[in-house]
DSSP file (Angstrom, degrees, kcal/mol; ACC not computed):
  #  RESIDUE AA STRUCTURE BP1 BP2  ACC     N-H-->O    O-->H-N    N-H-->O    O-->H-N    TCO  KAPPA ALPHA  PHI   PSI    X-CA   Y-CA   Z-CA
    1    1 A X     >        0   0    0      0, 0.0     4,-1.6     0, 0.0     5,-0.1   0.000 360.0 360.0 360.0 -39.6   78.3  -16.8  115.9
    2    2 A X  H  >  +     0   0    0      1,-0.2     4,-2.4     2,-0.2     5,-0.2   0.879 360.0  56.8 -67.2 -37.0   76.9  -18.1  119.1
    3    3 A X  H  > S+     0   0    0      1,-0.2     4,-2.6     2,-0.2    -1,-0.2   0.885 105.4  50.9 -62.0 -38.5   77.3  -14.7  120.8
    4    4 A X  H  > S+     0   0    0      2,-0.2     4,-2.6     1,-0.2    -1,-0.2   0.900 109.8  50.0 -65.6 -40.0   75.2  -13.1  118.1
    5    5 A X  H  X S+     0   0    0     -4,-1.6     4,-2.4     2,-0.2    -2,-0.2   0.909 111.9  47.8 -64.9 -41.8   72.5  -15.7  118.6
    6    6 A X  H  X S+     0   0    0     -4,-2.4     4,-2.4     2,-0.2    -2,-0.2   0.922 113.1  48.3 -64.5 -44.1   72.5  -15.1  122.4
    7    7 A X  H  X S+     0   0    0     -4,-2.6     4,-2.6     2,-0.2    -2,-0.2   0.914 111.9  49.3 -62.9 -43.2   72.4  -11.3  121.9
    8    8 A X  H  X S+     0   0    0     -4,-2.6     4,-2.2     1,-0.2    -2,-0.2   0.914 111.8  48.9 -62.1 -43.4   69.5  -11.6  119.4
    9    9 A X  H  X S+     0   0    0     -4,-2.4     4,-1.9     2,-0.2    -2,-0.2   0.909 112.2  48.4 -62.8 -43.0   67.6  -13.9  121.8
   10   10 A X  H  X S+     0   0    0     -4,-2.4     4,-2.1     1,-0.2    -2,-0.2   0.902 111.1  50.1 -64.8 -42.8   68.1  -11.4  124.6
   11   11 A X  H  X S+     0   0    0     -4,-2.6     4,-2.4     1,-0.2    -1,-0.2   0.872 108.8  52.4 -65.8 -36.6   67.0   -8.4  122.6
   12   12 A X  H  X S+     0   0    0     -4,-2.2     4,-2.6     2,-0.2    -1,-0.2   0.891 107.7  52.0 -65.2 -38.6   63.9  -10.3  121.5
   13   13 A X  H  X S+     0   0    0     -4,-1.9     4,-2.3     2,-0.2    -2,-0.2   0.915 110.5  48.2 -62.5 -42.3   63.1  -11.0  125.1
   14   14 A X  H  X S+     0   0    0     -4,-2.1     4,-2.4     2,-0.2    -2,-0.2   0.923 111.3  50.6 -63.2 -44.0   63.5   -7.3  125.9
   15   15 A X  H  X S+     0   0    0     -4,-2.4     4,-2.0     1,-0.2    -2,-0.2   0.927 111.9  45.9 -61.0 -46.7   61.3   -6.3  123.0
   16   16 A X  H  X S+     0   0    0     -4,-2.6     4,-2.1     1,-0.2    -1,-0.2   0.878 111.8  53.0 -65.4 -36.6   58.5   -8.7  124.0
   17   17 A X  H  X S+     0   0    0     -4,-2.3     4,-2.3    -5,-0.2    -2,-0.2   0.903 108.6  49.3 -63.7 -41.2   58.7   -7.5  127.6
   18   18 A X  H  X S+     0   0    0     -4,-2.4     4,-2.3     2,-0.2    -1,-0.2   0.869 109.3  52.2 -66.9 -35.7   58.3   -3.9  126.5
   19   19 A X  H  X S+     0   0    0     -4,-2.0     4,-2.2     2,-0.2    -2,-0.2   0.907 109.7  49.2 -65.6 -40.2   55.3   -4.8  124.4
   20   20 A X  H  X S+     0   0    0     -4,-2.1     4,-2.3     2,-0.2    -2,-0.2   0.909 110.6  50.8 -63.3 -41.6   53.7   -6.5  127.4
   21   21 A X  H  X S+     0   0    0     -4,-2.3     4,-2.4     1,-0.2    -2,-0.2   0.907 108.9  51.4 -62.4 -41.6   54.5   -3.5  129.6
   22   22 A X  H  X S+     0   0    0     -4,-2.3     4,-2.6     1,-0.2    -1,-0.2   0.908 109.4  49.8 -62.0 -42.4   52.8   -1.2  126.9
   23   23 A X  H  X S+     0   0    0     -4,-2.2     4,-2.6     2,-0.2    -1,-0.2   0.909 110.2  50.8 -62.7 -42.1   49.7   -3.4  126.9
   24   24 A X  H  X S+     0   0    0     -4,-2.3     4,-2.2     2,-0.2    -2,-0.2   0.916 111.5  47.5 -62.0 -43.0   49.5   -3.3  130.7
   25   25 A X  H  X S+     0   0    0     -4,-2.4     4,-2.4     1,-0.2    -2,-0.2   0.913 112.6  49.1 -65.3 -42.0   49.8    0.5  130.7
   26   26 A X  H  X S+     0   0    0     -4,-2.6     4,-2.5     1,-0.2    -2,-0.2   0.900 110.8  50.3 -64.7 -40.1   47.2    0.8  127.9
   27   27 A X  H  X S+     0   0    0     -4,-2.6     4,-2.5     2,-0.2    -1,-0.2   0.902 110.5  50.3 -63.4 -40.0   44.8   -1.5  129.9
   28   28 A X  H  X S+     0   0    0     -4,-2.2     4,-1.8     2,-0.2    -2,-0.2   0.923 112.0  46.4 -65.2 -44.1   45.3    0.6  133.0
   29   29 A X  H  X S+     0   0    0     -4,-2.4     4,-1.6     1,-0.2    -2,-0.2   0.910 113.4  49.3 -64.6 -41.7   44.5    3.8  131.2
   30   30 A X  H  X S+     0   0    0     -4,-2.5     4,-2.3     1,-0.2    -2,-0.2   0.896 108.4  53.8 -63.1 -40.0   41.5    2.3  129.5
   31   31 A X  H  X S+     0   0    0     -4,-2.5     4,-2.6     1,-0.2    -1,-0.2   0.856 103.8  55.5 -65.8 -34.5   40.3    1.0  132.9
   32   32 A X  H  X S+     0   0    0     -4,-1.8     4,-2.3     2,-0.2    -1,-0.2   0.913 108.7  48.0 -62.8 -40.9   40.5    4.5  134.3
   33   33 A X  H  X S+     0   0    0     -4,-1.6     4,-2.5     2,-0.2    -2,-0.2   0.916 111.4  50.3 -64.5 -41.9   38.2    5.8  131.6
   34   34 A X  H  X S+     0   0    0     -4,-2.3     4,-2.7     2,-0.2    -2,-0.2   0.897 109.5  51.6 -62.6 -40.2   35.8    2.9  132.2
   35   35 A X  H  X S+     0   0    0     -4,-2.6     4,-2.4     2,-0.2    -2,-0.2   0.931 110.2  48.1 -62.2 -44.9   35.8    3.7  135.9
   36   36 A X  H  X S+     0   0    0     -4,-2.3     4,-2.1     1,-0.2    -2,-0.2   0.915 112.6  49.0 -62.2 -42.7   35.0    7.3  135.2
   37   37 A X  H  X S+     0   0    0     -4,-2.5     4,-2.8     1,-0.2    -2,-0.2   0.910 110.7  50.3 -62.8 -42.6   32.2    6.2  132.8
   38   38 A X  H  X>S+     0   0    0     -4,-2.7     4,-2.4     1,-0.2     5,-1.3   0.886 109.4  51.8 -63.8 -37.5   30.8    3.8  135.4
   39   39 A X  H  <5S+     0   0    0     -4,-2.4     4,-0.4     4,-0.2    -1,-0.2   0.900 113.3  44.4 -64.8 -40.3   30.8    6.6  138.0
   40   40 A X  H  <5S+     0   0    0     -4,-2.1    -2,-0.2    -5,-0.2    -1,-0.2   0.920 118.5  42.8 -69.2 -43.1   28.9    8.9  135.7
   41   41 A X  H  <5S-     0   0    0     -4,-2.8    -2,-0.2    -5,-0.2    -3,-0.2   0.970 139.2  -6.8 -73.2 -55.0   26.4    6.2  134.6
   42   42 A X  T  <5S-     0   0    0     -4,-2.4    -3,-0.2    -5,-0.2    -2,-0.1   0.455  80.7-123.8-128.3  -0.4   25.5    4.4  137.8
   43   43 A X  S   <S+     0   0    0     -5,-1.3     2,-0.5    -4,-0.4    -4,-0.2   0.563  74.4 114.6  72.6   6.9   27.7    5.7  140.6
   44   44 A X        +     0   0    0     -6,-0.7    -1,-0.2     1,-0.1    -2,-0.2  -0.947  31.8 169.0-117.8 127.9   29.0    2.2  141.4
   45   45 A X     >  +     0   0    0     -2,-0.5     4,-2.5     2,-0.1     5,-0.2   0.195  46.7 108.8-116.7  14.9   32.6    1.1  140.9
   46   46 A X  H  > S+     0   0    0      1,-0.2     4,-1.7     2,-0.2     5,-0.1   0.948  85.1  39.4 -61.6 -50.9   32.6   -2.2  142.8
   47   47 A X  H  > S+     0   0    0      1,-0.2     4,-2.0     2,-0.2    -1,-0.2   0.864 115.0  54.0 -67.9 -34.3   32.9   -4.4  139.7
   48   48 A X  H  > S+     0   0    0      1,-0.2     4,-2.3     2,-0.2    -1,-0.2   0.867 106.0  52.8 -68.5 -35.5   35.3   -2.1  138.0
   49   49 A X  H  X S+     0   0    0     -4,-2.5     4,-2.4     2,-0.2    -1,-0.2   0.895 108.3  50.6 -66.3 -38.7   37.6   -2.2  141.1
   50   50 A X  H  X S+     0   0    0     -4,-1.7     4,-2.3    -5,-0.2    -2,-0.2   0.915 111.0  48.4 -64.1 -41.8   37.6   -5.9  141.0
   51   51 A X  H  X S+     0   0    0     -4,-2.0     4,-2.5     1,-0.2    -2,-0.2   0.887 110.2  52.7 -64.6 -38.2   38.5   -5.8  137.3
   52   52 A X  H  X S+     0   0    0     -4,-2.3     4,-2.6     2,-0.2    -2,-0.2   0.917 109.4  48.7 -62.6 -43.6   41.3   -3.3  138.1
   53   53 A X  H  X S+     0   0    0     -4,-2.4     4,-2.5     2,-0.2    -2,-0.2   0.915 111.5  49.2 -63.4 -43.5   42.7   -5.6  140.7
   54   54 A X  H  X S+     0   0    0     -4,-2.3     4,-2.2     1,-0.2    -2,-0.2   0.927 113.7  46.0 -62.8 -45.0   42.7   -8.6  138.4
   55   55 A X  H  X S+     0   0    0     -4,-2.5     4,-2.5     2,-0.2     5,-0.2   0.907 111.9  51.5 -65.3 -41.0   44.4   -6.7  135.6
   56   56 A X  H  X S+     0   0    0     -4,-2.6     4,-2.4     1,-0.2    -2,-0.2   0.930 112.2  45.9 -61.8 -45.1   47.0   -5.2  138.0
   57   57 A X  H  X S+     0   0    0     -4,-2.5     4,-2.3     1,-0.2    -1,-0.2   0.883 112.7  49.9 -67.0 -37.8   47.9   -8.6  139.3
   58   58 A X  H  X S+     0   0    0     -4,-2.2     4,-2.3     2,-0.2    -1,-0.2   0.896 112.4  47.5 -68.9 -38.1   48.1  -10.2  135.9
   59   59 A X  H  X S+     0   0    0     -4,-2.5     4,-2.5     2,-0.2     5,-0.2   0.903 111.4  51.3 -66.4 -40.5   50.3   -7.4  134.6
   60   60 A X  H  X S+     0   0    0     -4,-2.4     4,-2.2    -5,-0.2    -2,-0.2   0.911 111.1  47.9 -62.5 -42.0   52.5   -7.7  137.7
   61   61 A X  H  X S+     0   0    0     -4,-2.3     4,-2.4     2,-0.2    -2,-0.2   0.907 110.9  51.0 -65.5 -42.2   52.8  -11.4  137.1
   62   62 A X  H  X S+     0   0    0     -4,-2.3     4,-2.2     1,-0.2    -2,-0.2   0.922 112.3  46.3 -60.6 -44.5   53.7  -10.9  133.4
   63   63 A X  H  X S+     0   0    0     -4,-2.5     4,-2.8     2,-0.2     5,-0.2   0.883 110.5  52.7 -67.9 -37.6   56.4   -8.4  134.3
   64   64 A X  H  X S+     0   0    0     -4,-2.2     4,-2.2    -5,-0.2    -1,-0.2   0.920 110.9  47.3 -63.1 -42.9   57.8  -10.6  137.0
   65   65 A X  H  X S+     0   0    0     -4,-2.4     4,-1.7     2,-0.2    -2,-0.2   0.897 112.1  51.0 -63.6 -39.8   58.1  -13.5  134.5
   66   66 A X  H  X S+     0   0    0     -4,-2.2     4,-0.9     2,-0.2    -2,-0.2   0.944 111.3  46.2 -64.5 -47.6   59.7  -11.3  132.0
   67   67 A X  H >X S+     0   0    0     -4,-2.8     4,-0.7     1,-0.2     3,-0.5   0.884 112.5  50.8 -63.5 -38.0   62.3  -10.0  134.4
   68   68 A X  H 3< S+     0   0    0     -4,-2.2     3,-0.5     1,-0.2    -1,-0.2   0.814 105.2  57.2 -70.5 -27.6   63.1  -13.5  135.6
   69   69 A X  H 3< S+     0   0    0     -4,-1.7    -1,-0.2     1,-0.2    -2,-0.2   0.727  98.2  62.4 -74.2 -19.5   63.5  -14.7  132.0
   70   70 A X  H <<        0   0    0     -4,-0.9    -1,-0.2    -3,-0.5    -2,-0.2   0.765 360.0 360.0 -75.1 -24.2   66.2  -12.1  131.4
   71   71 A X     <        0   0    0     -4,-0.7    -1,-0.2    -3,-0.5    -2,-0.2   0.465 360.0 360.0 -92.5 360.0   68.5  -13.6  134.0
């Protein structure tokens, strides 16, 4: 009975980690579209690059926490 609970807990961690990864990928794709739009509209990507860096680092931190929680 305990083994089933451990397996269920582990599978839930994997599921939540994959959902976080999906959100990170979607944010990255959305940000590329925003960058292209900013380039078309005003030719300046300075603020968009800063936002990209912040999102990349936050996704990296989320994934690192997720992988460390699996062990």
